[in-house]
C-alpha positions as CSV (number, residue, x, y, z in Angstrom):
1,M,14.8,34.8,15.8
2,K,14.4,31.3,17.2
3,L,12.7,32.6,20.4
4,F,10.4,34.9,18.4
5,A,9.2,32.1,16.1
6,T,8.7,29.7,19.0
7,L,6.7,32.3,21.0
8,M,4.7,33.2,18.0
9,T,3.9,29.5,17.3
10,L,2.8,29.1,20.9
11,A,0.6,32.1,20.6
12,L,-1.0,30.9,17.4
13,L,-1.7,27.5,18.9
14,A,-3.0,29.0,22.2
15,L,-5.2,31.7,20.6
16,G,-6.0,30.5,17.2
17,T,-5.2,32.4,14.0
18,S,-8.6,32.9,12.4
19,A,-7.5,29.9,10.3
20,N,-9.2,28.7,7.2
21,A,-8.6,25.2,5.9
22,A,-7.6,26.2,2.4
23,L,-6.8,22.6,1.2
24,V,-7.6,19.2,2.7
25,E,-6.9,15.8,0.9
26,D,-6.8,12.3,2.4
27,F,-7.3,10.5,-1.0
28,D,-10.3,8.7,0.5
29,G,-13.0,11.0,-0.9
30,G,-12.6,13.7,1.8
31,G,-10.7,16.2,-0.3
32,N,-11.9,19.7,-1.2
33,T,-9.6,20.7,-4.0
34,A,-9.2,19.2,-7.5
35,F,-5.8,17.8,-8.3
36,N,-4.0,16.3,-11.4
37,F,-1.1,14.0,-11.8
38,T,1.7,14.3,-14.4
39,N,4.1,11.5,-15.4
40,S,7.2,13.0,-17.0
41,S,9.1,9.7,-17.1
42,G,9.1,6.2,-15.5
43,G,6.1,4.6,-13.9
44,A,2.9,6.7,-13.6
45,P,1.7,8.2,-10.3
46,A,-1.6,6.9,-8.9
47,V,-3.9,6.8,-5.9
48,L,-3.5,3.4,-4.3
49,G,-5.3,1.6,-1.5
50,G,-3.9,-0.4,1.5
51,G,-2.3,2.4,3.5
52,P,-2.5,2.6,7.3
53,T,-5.3,5.2,7.0
54,G,-6.8,4.2,3.6
55,N,-5.8,5.4,0.2
56,F,-2.6,7.4,-0.6
57,A,-0.9,9.0,-3.5
58,R,2.2,7.2,-4.9
59,L,4.5,9.7,-6.7
60,A,7.7,7.7,-7.1
61,N,7.8,4.0,-8.1
62,L,10.3,1.2,-7.8
63,N,11.7,1.8,-11.3
64,G,14.3,4.0,-12.9
65,S,14.2,7.6,-14.0
66,N,10.8,8.4,-12.5
67,N,9.6,12.0,-12.4
68,N,6.0,12.5,-11.3
69,S,4.0,15.3,-9.7
70,I,0.6,16.0,-8.2
71,A,-0.7,19.6,-8.6
72,F,-3.7,21.0,-6.7
73,D,-5.8,23.8,-8.1
74,V,-6.0,27.1,-6.4
75,N,-8.4,26.9,-3.5
76,P,-10.9,29.8,-3.2
77,T,-11.1,29.5,0.6
78,A,-7.7,31.0,1.1
79,T,-7.7,34.2,3.2
80,G,-5.9,36.3,0.6
81,S,-3.7,39.4,1.3
82,A,-4.4,39.5,5.1
83,V,-2.7,36.2,5.7
84,G,0.2,36.2,8.2
85,F,0.5,32.5,8.8
86,I,0.5,29.4,6.7
87,R,0.6,25.8,7.9
88,M,1.5,23.0,5.5
89,Q,1.1,19.5,6.8
90,Y,1.5,16.1,5.1
91,D,2.3,12.5,5.7
92,F,5.1,11.0,3.6
93,R,6.7,7.6,3.3
94,M,9.6,6.2,1.3
95,T,10.2,2.5,0.9
96,D,13.3,1.0,-0.8
97,D,13.2,-2.4,-2.5
98,A,16.1,-4.1,-0.8
99,A,16.9,-6.0,-4.0
100,N,16.9,-2.9,-6.3
101,A,20.7,-2.7,-6.4
102,Q,20.8,-6.2,-7.8
103,A,17.8,-5.8,-10.1
104,G,18.8,-2.9,-12.3
105,G,19.4,-0.3,-9.6
106,C,22.7,1.3,-8.8
107,C,24.9,2.9,-6.2
108,G,24.1,0.7,-3.2
109,S,21.4,3.3,-2.2
110,A,17.8,4.0,-2.6
111,A,17.0,7.2,-4.6
112,D,16.1,9.9,-5.0
113,G,13.4,11.4,-2.8
114,L,10.3,13.7,-2.6
115,G,9.5,17.4,-2.6
116,I,6.4,19.5,-1.8
117,G,5.6,23.2,-1.6
118,L,3.7,26.3,-2.4
119,F,4.0,27.6,-6.0
120,Q,2.9,31.0,-7.2
121,T,0.1,30.9,-9.8
122,S,1.6,33.8,-11.8
123,T,4.3,31.3,-12.9
124,Y,2.7,27.9,-12.5
125,G,-1.0,28.6,-13.4
126,N,-4.2,28.4,-11.4
127,A,-5.3,24.9,-12.2
128,G,-4.6,21.7,-14.2
129,A,-1.6,19.4,-14.4
130,V,1.9,20.9,-14.1
131,N,5.3,19.5,-13.3
132,P,7.7,22.3,-12.2
133,T,10.7,20.2,-13.1
134,T,9.8,20.5,-16.8
135,L,9.2,24.3,-16.9
136,G,12.8,25.5,-16.6
137,Q,12.0,27.3,-13.4
138,G,15.0,26.1,-11.4
139,S,16.1,22.7,-10.0
140,N,14.9,19.7,-11.9
141,I,15.2,17.4,-8.8
142,W,12.3,16.9,-6.4
143,E,14.4,15.9,-3.4
144,R,16.0,19.4,-3.4
145,P,13.3,21.4,-5.1
146,A,14.8,24.9,-5.6
147,F,12.2,26.3,-7.9
148,N,11.7,30.0,-8.8
149,D,8.6,31.6,-7.4
150,A,8.0,28.8,-4.9
151,F,8.6,27.8,-1.3
152,T,9.4,24.1,-1.0
153,V,10.5,21.3,1.3
154,G,12.8,18.5,0.0
155,M,13.4,15.0,1.4
156,D,16.6,13.6,0.0
157,I,17.8,10.0,0.6
158,F,20.3,9.4,-2.2
159,Q,23.7,8.0,-1.2
160,N,22.2,6.7,2.0
161,I,21.6,10.1,3.5
162,D,18.6,11.6,5.3
163,V,18.4,15.3,4.6
164,I,15.5,17.8,4.7
165,T,15.8,21.1,3.0
166,L,13.9,24.4,2.9
167,N,14.1,26.2,-0.4
168,F,12.8,29.5,-1.7
169,N,12.8,31.3,-5.1
170,G,15.3,29.0,-6.8
171,A,17.8,28.6,-3.9
172,E,18.3,26.4,-0.9
173,V,17.7,28.3,2.4
174,A,18.6,25.6,4.9
175,A,19.5,21.9,5.1
176,A,19.1,19.6,8.1
177,D,20.9,16.2,8.4
178,V,18.4,14.1,10.3
179,Q,20.0,10.7,9.9
180,A,20.9,10.4,13.6
181,F,17.3,10.4,14.7
182,L,15.0,10.1,11.6
183,D,15.1,7.5,8.9
184,L,13.3,8.9,5.8
185,N,13.4,5.6,4.0
186,S,11.9,3.4,6.6
187,N,8.6,2.1,5.1
188,V,6.5,4.0,7.7
189,Y,4.7,7.3,7.4
190,H,6.1,10.4,9.0
191,R,4.0,13.5,9.5
192,A,5.6,16.8,8.7
193,T,4.2,20.2,9.9
194,V,5.7,23.3,8.4
195,D,4.6,26.6,10.0
196,I,5.4,29.8,8.0
197,I,5.0,33.0,10.0
198,D,5.2,36.5,8.7
199,D,7.8,38.5,10.6
200,G,6.4,41.9,9.8
201,A,9.5,43.0,7.8
202,G,8.9,41.3,4.5
203,N,10.3,37.9,5.5
204,A,9.1,34.7,7.0
205,L,10.2,32.5,10.0
206,V,9.7,28.8,9.5
207,D,9.3,26.1,12.1
208,M,9.2,22.5,11.0
209,T,8.5,19.4,13.1
210,V,8.3,15.7,12.0
211,I,6.4,13.0,13.9
212,A,8.3,9.9,13.1
213,D,6.2,6.8,12.5
214,V,3.0,8.8,13.0
215,N,0.8,5.7,13.0
216,G,3.1,3.8,15.3
217,A,5.6,5.1,17.9
218,A,4.8,8.7,17.0
219,V,8.0,10.4,18.2
220,S,8.2,14.2,17.5
221,H,11.4,15.9,16.3
222,D,12.1,19.6,15.7
223,I,13.8,20.0,12.3
224,F,13.9,23.8,11.9
225,T,13.0,26.5,14.5
226,G,12.7,30.1,13.6
227,Q,14.5,29.6,10.2
228,L,14.6,33.0,8.4
229,V,13.4,32.9,4.8
230,A,14.4,36.3,3.5
231,G,12.0,37.8,1.0
232,L,9.1,35.4,1.7
233,D,6.5,38.0,2.4
234,L,3.1,36.4,3.1
235,T,1.3,39.7,2.9
236,T,2.2,40.0,-0.8
237,L,2.5,36.4,-1.7
238,G,-0.6,36.4,-3.9
239,D,-2.3,33.2,-5.1
240,Y,-0.4,29.9,-4.8
241,R,-1.1,26.3,-5.4
242,L,0.3,23.2,-3.7
243,I,2.5,20.9,-5.9
244,A,4.4,17.8,-4.8
245,G,6.6,15.4,-6.7
246,G,8.9,12.4,-6.6
247,R,11.9,11.2,-8.5
248,T,14.1,8.2,-9.0
249,G,17.2,7.8,-11.1
250,G,19.5,4.8,-11.5
251,A,18.4,3.7,-8.0
252,F,14.8,3.5,-6.9
253,V,12.4,4.2,-4.1
254,A,8.6,4.2,-3.7
255,G,7.5,7.6,-2.5
256,D,4.0,8.3,-1.1
257,F,2.0,11.3,0.3
258,D,-1.2,11.2,2.4
259,N,-3.3,13.4,4.7
260,I,-2.4,16.7,3.2
261,L,-3.5,20.0,4.8
262,V,-2.8,23.6,4.0
263,E,-4.4,26.3,6.3
264,E,-4.0,30.0,6.6
265,G,-4.6,32.6,9.3
266,V,-4.0,36.1,10.5
267,V,-1.3,36.4,13.2
268,P,-2.8,38.0,16.4
269,E,-2.2,41.6,17.2
270,P,1.0,41.9,19.4
271,A,-0.9,42.8,22.5
272,T,-3.3,39.9,22.1
273,A,-0.5,37.5,21.5
274,A,1.3,38.8,24.6
275,L,-1.7,38.2,26.7
276,G,-2.0,34.7,25.3
277,L,1.6,33.9,26.0
278,M,1.3,35.3,29.6
279,G,-1.6,33.0,30.2
280,L,0.3,30.1,28.7
281,A,3.4,30.8,30.8
282,G,1.3,31.0,33.9
283,L,-0.3,27.6,33.1
284,V,3.2,26.1,32.6
285,L,4.4,27.5,35.9
286,R,1.3,26.3,37.7
287,R,1.7,22.8,36.4
288,R,5.4,22.8,37.4
289,R,4.5,23.8,40.9
290,E,1.8,21.2,41.2
291,A,4.1,18.4,39.9
């Protein structure tokens, strides 16, 4: 599975996927899809200035019991039932207030984290404000967002951990402890790229990379490679919308998103993909010989 997903990703990158940019949002006026915030508790979410690339969306604030979301409307440029590949990309940042444990916080830890994902419109609607944590559709925590009828990614920092999860249809699929090489609560933006590839058998294979400190050192890390998500069938997924959120509890963190992209495409025919991979392999061998 891992080899297949890696080869398919290389083929997609080498050949293209007839991709359409279904959603683009940089919070600087360059977005193409309407969005709405919700504030279920705690400080309200907002678009703020002063980020390294301009404006950004703050979904978690340095106060207790925060629960906020940003929900994007369905974008009509999606490719529909022929889609075999979805890329979800976003910059995220979490910043602890070092004094929060002494100023009303708890636990000697920042908390709680962020989540983002693709939510089916049959359950979550086509447009307007919505916070999945208030709908009774699964988990009520954004850092491990196991919602029904959704594929999500969670970033959990509570109790001084750094864990990234993949979740589908109300259950956690996989969890990666990244603390050894990636500090999620570091006051710098990281760029996540999540590639969801149809496996032709009613499931999906997921690759995820994170570029740590994307505006600085920019070091890339593989988080998941070829992770099977059983039952995530892109060909029958139907309409979906992007929703993200942030949460705090007795301990706090500021949680931000920026430079969001969702694009779709059709996976190349096997013969075409094989030709592309052969060319790519030949290029790699040639470069090795020339080195």
